[in-house]
VMD Tcl script that builds the backbone (N, CA, C; Angstrom):
set m [mol new atoms 219]
animate dup $m
set s [atomselect $m all]
$s set {name element resname resid chain x y z} {
  {N N MET 1 A -8.189 -26.178 49.321}
  {CA C MET 1 A -8.500 -24.814 49.690}
  {C C MET 1 A -7.682 -23.824 48.859}
  {N N LEU 2 A -6.413 -24.159 48.663}
  {CA C LEU 2 A -5.553 -23.275 47.882}
  {C C LEU 2 A -6.039 -23.161 46.440}
  {N N GLU 3 A -6.520 -24.257 45.881}
  {CA C GLU 3 A -7.026 -24.236 44.504}
  {C C GLU 3 A -8.242 -23.318 44.369}
  {N N VAL 4 A -9.105 -23.318 45.351}
  {CA C VAL 4 A -10.277 -22.437 45.339}
  {C C VAL 4 A -9.832 -20.986 45.381}
  {N N LEU 5 A -8.873 -20.695 46.212}
  {CA C LEU 5 A -8.347 -19.338 46.309}
  {C C LEU 5 A -7.705 -18.906 44.989}
  {N N LYS 6 A -6.909 -19.786 44.391}
  {CA C LYS 6 A -6.274 -19.479 43.104}
  {C C LYS 6 A -7.314 -19.202 42.030}
  {N N SER 7 A -8.354 -20.016 41.952}
  {CA C SER 7 A -9.368 -19.848 40.910}
  {C C SER 7 A -10.175 -18.576 41.118}
  {N N THR 8 A -10.245 -18.088 42.335}
  {CA C THR 8 A -10.967 -16.850 42.621}
  {C C THR 8 A -10.115 -15.629 42.323}
  {N N VAL 9 A -8.845 -15.684 42.666}
  {CA C VAL 9 A -7.958 -14.533 42.529}
  {C C VAL 9 A -7.385 -14.408 41.132}
  {N N LYS 10 A -7.103 -15.512 40.457}
  {CA C LYS 10 A -6.422 -15.483 39.165}
  {C C LYS 10 A -7.110 -14.595 38.122}
  {N N PRO 11 A -8.446 -14.651 37.949}
  {CA C PRO 11 A -9.069 -13.766 36.964}
  {C C PRO 11 A -8.848 -12.289 37.270}
  {N N LEU 12 A -8.633 -11.946 38.520}
  {CA C LEU 12 A -8.404 -10.554 38.885}
  {C C LEU 12 A -7.007 -10.085 38.507}
  {N N LEU 13 A -6.102 -11.021 38.231}
  {CA C LEU 13 A -4.722 -10.682 37.924}
  {C C LEU 13 A -4.437 -10.600 36.423}
  {N N LEU 14 A -5.443 -10.771 35.591}
  {CA C LEU 14 A -5.236 -10.715 34.153}
  {C C LEU 14 A -4.803 -9.309 33.739}
  {N N ASP 15 A -3.919 -9.229 32.759}
  {CA C ASP 15 A -3.405 -7.945 32.280}
  {C C ASP 15 A -4.429 -7.319 31.331}
  {N N GLU 16 A -5.254 -6.450 31.859}
  {CA C GLU 16 A -6.347 -5.859 31.082}
  {C C GLU 16 A -5.839 -5.025 29.903}
  {N N LYS 17 A -4.706 -4.328 30.075}
  {CA C LYS 17 A -4.164 -3.502 28.985}
  {C C LYS 17 A -3.822 -4.381 27.779}
  {N N VAL 18 A -3.163 -5.489 28.029}
  {CA C VAL 18 A -2.795 -6.411 26.946}
  {C C VAL 18 A -4.054 -7.006 26.323}
  {N N LEU 19 A -4.990 -7.417 27.151}
  {CA C LEU 19 A -6.192 -8.061 26.625}
  {C C LEU 19 A -7.058 -7.108 25.817}
  {N N GLU 20 A -7.162 -5.860 26.236}
  {CA C GLU 20 A -7.929 -4.880 25.463}
  {C C GLU 20 A -7.285 -4.641 24.097}
  {N N ALA 21 A -5.962 -4.473 24.076}
  {CA C ALA 21 A -5.263 -4.264 22.801}
  {C C ALA 21 A -5.362 -5.515 21.930}
  {N N ALA 22 A -5.232 -6.686 22.534}
  {CA C ALA 22 A -5.331 -7.937 21.780}
  {C C ALA 22 A -6.718 -8.101 21.182}
  {N N TYR 23 A -7.735 -7.725 21.928}
  {CA C TYR 23 A -9.094 -7.857 21.419}
  {C C TYR 23 A -9.331 -6.898 20.252}
  {N N SER 24 A -8.734 -5.713 20.301}
  {CA C SER 24 A -8.844 -4.767 19.177}
  {C C SER 24 A -8.206 -5.354 17.923}
  {N N ILE 25 A -7.042 -5.969 18.084}
  {CA C ILE 25 A -6.375 -6.606 16.954}
  {C C ILE 25 A -7.207 -7.798 16.468}
  {N N TYR 26 A -7.743 -8.557 17.397}
  {CA C TYR 26 A -8.586 -9.720 17.072}
  {C C TYR 26 A -9.785 -9.287 16.215}
  {N N LEU 27 A -10.411 -8.171 16.567}
  {CA C LEU 27 A -11.590 -7.711 15.832}
  {C C LEU 27 A -11.267 -7.235 14.420}
  {N N THR 28 A -10.041 -6.774 14.197}
  {CA C THR 28 A -9.667 -6.294 12.871}
  {C C THR 28 A -9.020 -7.379 12.009}
  {N N ALA 29 A -8.752 -8.544 12.598}
  {CA C ALA 29 A -8.130 -9.647 11.852}
  {C C ALA 29 A -9.123 -10.208 10.838}
  {N N PRO 30 A -8.606 -10.709 9.711}
  {CA C PRO 30 A -9.495 -11.335 8.731}
  {C C PRO 30 A -10.286 -12.476 9.381}
  {N N ARG 31 A -11.542 -12.572 9.047}
  {CA C ARG 31 A -12.433 -13.580 9.636}
  {C C ARG 31 A -12.100 -14.967 9.120}
  {N N THR 32 A -11.589 -15.796 9.984}
  {CA C THR 32 A -11.330 -17.203 9.704}
  {C C THR 32 A -11.810 -17.987 10.924}
  {N N ASN 33 A -11.587 -19.290 10.922}
  {CA C ASN 33 A -11.970 -20.078 12.097}
  {C C ASN 33 A -11.249 -19.598 13.353}
  {N N THR 34 A -9.977 -19.256 13.203}
  {CA C THR 34 A -9.200 -18.724 14.322}
  {C C THR 34 A -8.412 -17.505 13.837}
  {N N PRO 35 A -8.940 -16.303 14.028}
  {CA C PRO 35 A -8.219 -15.095 13.608}
  {C C PRO 35 A -6.835 -15.026 14.248}
  {N N ALA 36 A -5.906 -14.380 13.552}
  {CA C ALA 36 A -4.511 -14.314 14.008}
  {C C ALA 36 A -4.208 -12.983 14.688}
  {N N ILE 37 A -3.404 -13.058 15.725}
  {CA C ILE 37 A -2.929 -11.870 16.440}
  {C C ILE 37 A -1.408 -11.852 16.343}
  {N N SER 38 A -0.866 -10.723 15.930}
  {CA C SER 38 A 0.583 -10.560 15.851}
  {C C SER 38 A 1.101 -10.126 17.220}
  {N N LEU 39 A 1.977 -10.940 17.797}
  {CA C LEU 39 A 2.529 -10.604 19.107}
  {C C LEU 39 A 3.437 -9.379 19.036}
  {N N ARG 40 A 4.109 -9.167 17.911}
  {CA C ARG 40 A 4.945 -7.961 17.750}
  {C C ARG 40 A 4.086 -6.710 17.762}
  {N N GLN 41 A 2.990 -6.753 17.012}
  {CA C GLN 41 A 2.080 -5.611 16.958}
  {C C GLN 41 A 1.496 -5.340 18.349}
  {N N LEU 42 A 1.112 -6.389 19.030}
  {CA C LEU 42 A 0.554 -6.252 20.372}
  {C C LEU 42 A 1.602 -5.712 21.344}
  {N N SER 43 A 2.823 -6.180 21.213}
  {CA C SER 43 A 3.916 -5.711 22.056}
  {C C SER 43 A 4.171 -4.218 21.851}
  {N N ARG 44 A 4.176 -3.785 20.595}
  {CA C ARG 44 A 4.369 -2.357 20.299}
  {C C ARG 44 A 3.232 -1.517 20.875}
  {N N ALA 45 A 2.007 -2.027 20.802}
  {CA C ALA 45 A 0.841 -1.279 21.275}
  {C C ALA 45 A 0.795 -1.158 22.799}
  {N N THR 46 A 1.341 -2.148 23.497}
  {CA C THR 46 A 1.218 -2.167 24.958}
  {C C THR 46 A 2.507 -1.842 25.699}
  {N N GLY 47 A 3.639 -1.964 25.025}
  {CA C GLY 47 A 4.921 -1.761 25.696}
  {C C GLY 47 A 5.366 -2.968 26.508}
  {N N LYS 48 A 4.647 -4.074 26.378}
  {CA C LYS 48 A 4.998 -5.315 27.081}
  {C C LYS 48 A 5.771 -6.218 26.128}
  {N N SER 49 A 6.499 -7.166 26.667}
  {CA C SER 49 A 7.260 -8.087 25.819}
  {C C SER 49 A 6.297 -9.037 25.106}
  {N N PRO 50 A 6.705 -9.547 23.940}
  {CA C PRO 50 A 5.852 -10.520 23.245}
  {C C PRO 50 A 5.517 -11.735 24.111}
  {N N LEU 51 A 6.456 -12.169 24.947}
  {CA C LEU 51 A 6.195 -13.306 25.830}
  {C C LEU 51 A 5.112 -12.968 26.861}
  {N N ASN 52 A 5.176 -11.778 27.443}
  {CA C ASN 52 A 4.140 -11.366 28.395}
  {C C ASN 52 A 2.782 -11.271 27.719}
  {N N CYS 53 A 2.771 -10.763 26.488}
  {CA C CYS 53 A 1.519 -10.665 25.733}
  {C C CYS 53 A 0.949 -12.053 25.463}
  {N N ARG 54 A 1.813 -12.956 25.031}
  {CA C ARG 54 A 1.376 -14.320 24.757}
  {C C ARG 54 A 0.815 -14.973 26.008}
  {N N ASN 55 A 1.537 -14.837 27.108}
  {CA C ASN 55 A 1.100 -15.451 28.355}
  {C C ASN 55 A -0.232 -14.891 28.834}
  {N N ALA 56 A -0.439 -13.597 28.675}
  {CA C ALA 56 A -1.706 -12.981 29.093}
  {C C ALA 56 A -2.871 -13.526 28.275}
  {N N ILE 57 A -2.669 -13.680 26.967}
  {CA C ILE 57 A -3.735 -14.189 26.102}
  {C C ILE 57 A -4.027 -15.655 26.407}
  {N N VAL 58 A -2.975 -16.447 26.542}
  {CA C VAL 58 A -3.160 -17.878 26.826}
  {C C VAL 58 A -3.862 -18.072 28.166}
  {N N GLU 59 A -3.454 -17.309 29.157}
  {CA C GLU 59 A -4.075 -17.428 30.477}
  {C C GLU 59 A -5.550 -17.030 30.435}
  {N N ALA 60 A -5.840 -15.905 29.784}
  {CA C ALA 60 A -7.228 -15.456 29.682}
  {C C ALA 60 A -8.069 -16.455 28.898}
  {N N ASN 61 A -7.496 -17.026 27.843}
  {CA C ASN 61 A -8.213 -18.012 27.053}
  {C C ASN 61 A -8.518 -19.261 27.875}
  {N N SER 62 A -7.573 -19.684 28.686}
  {CA C SER 62 A -7.789 -20.888 29.500}
  {C C SER 62 A -8.867 -20.668 30.553}
  {N N LEU 63 A -9.071 -19.412 30.937}
  {CA C LEU 63 A -10.115 -19.078 31.903}
  {C C LEU 63 A -11.441 -18.737 31.227}
  {N N GLY 64 A -11.458 -18.822 29.878}
  {CA C GLY 64 A -12.676 -18.505 29.139}
  {C C GLY 64 A -12.936 -17.022 29.014}
  {N N ARG 65 A -11.894 -16.195 29.151}
  {CA C ARG 65 A -12.053 -14.750 29.101}
  {C C ARG 65 A -11.511 -14.131 27.818}
  {N N PHE 66 A -11.062 -14.977 26.870}
  {CA C PHE 66 A -10.578 -14.478 25.577}
  {C C PHE 66 A -10.878 -15.544 24.540}
  {N N PRO 67 A -11.324 -15.132 23.331}
  {CA C PRO 67 A -11.676 -16.119 22.300}
  {C C PRO 67 A -10.459 -16.850 21.734}
  {N N ASP 68 A -10.704 -17.993 21.118}
  {CA C ASP 68 A -9.637 -18.757 20.471}
  {C C ASP 68 A -9.063 -17.941 19.320}
  {N N CYS 69 A -7.750 -17.982 19.181}
  {CA C CYS 69 A -7.075 -17.261 18.099}
  {C C CYS 69 A -5.703 -17.889 17.891}
  {N N GLU 70 A -5.085 -17.518 16.768}
  {CA C GLU 70 A -3.703 -17.926 16.495}
  {C C GLU 70 A -2.790 -16.795 16.929}
  {N N LEU 71 A -1.655 -17.143 17.493}
  {CA C LEU 71 A -0.671 -16.155 17.900}
  {C C LEU 71 A 0.546 -16.281 17.011}
  {N N HIS 72 A 0.899 -15.187 16.342}
  {CA C HIS 72 A 2.051 -15.168 15.441}
  {C C HIS 72 A 3.131 -14.265 16.021}
  {N N PRO 73 A 4.396 -14.644 15.819}
  {CA C PRO 73 A 5.497 -13.809 16.341}
  {C C PRO 73 A 5.539 -12.424 15.737}
}
mol reanalyze $m
mol bondsrecalc $m
mol representation Tube
mol addrep $m
């Protein structure tokens, strides 16, 4: 029961500010199999720590809410 609740609530807890900024960077990245996102650039754009930015992207990706990409420091 707890797993069902987690899977329902977790997508609602995604950091939309980080994901929107990350997607903007993703769209401007050179087209390769896995475009790269700079965590420093994302951190500057959002005011969040690079670790928080990384975690938001990884979590969204695992839920199928963000495309595959490379994350660079």
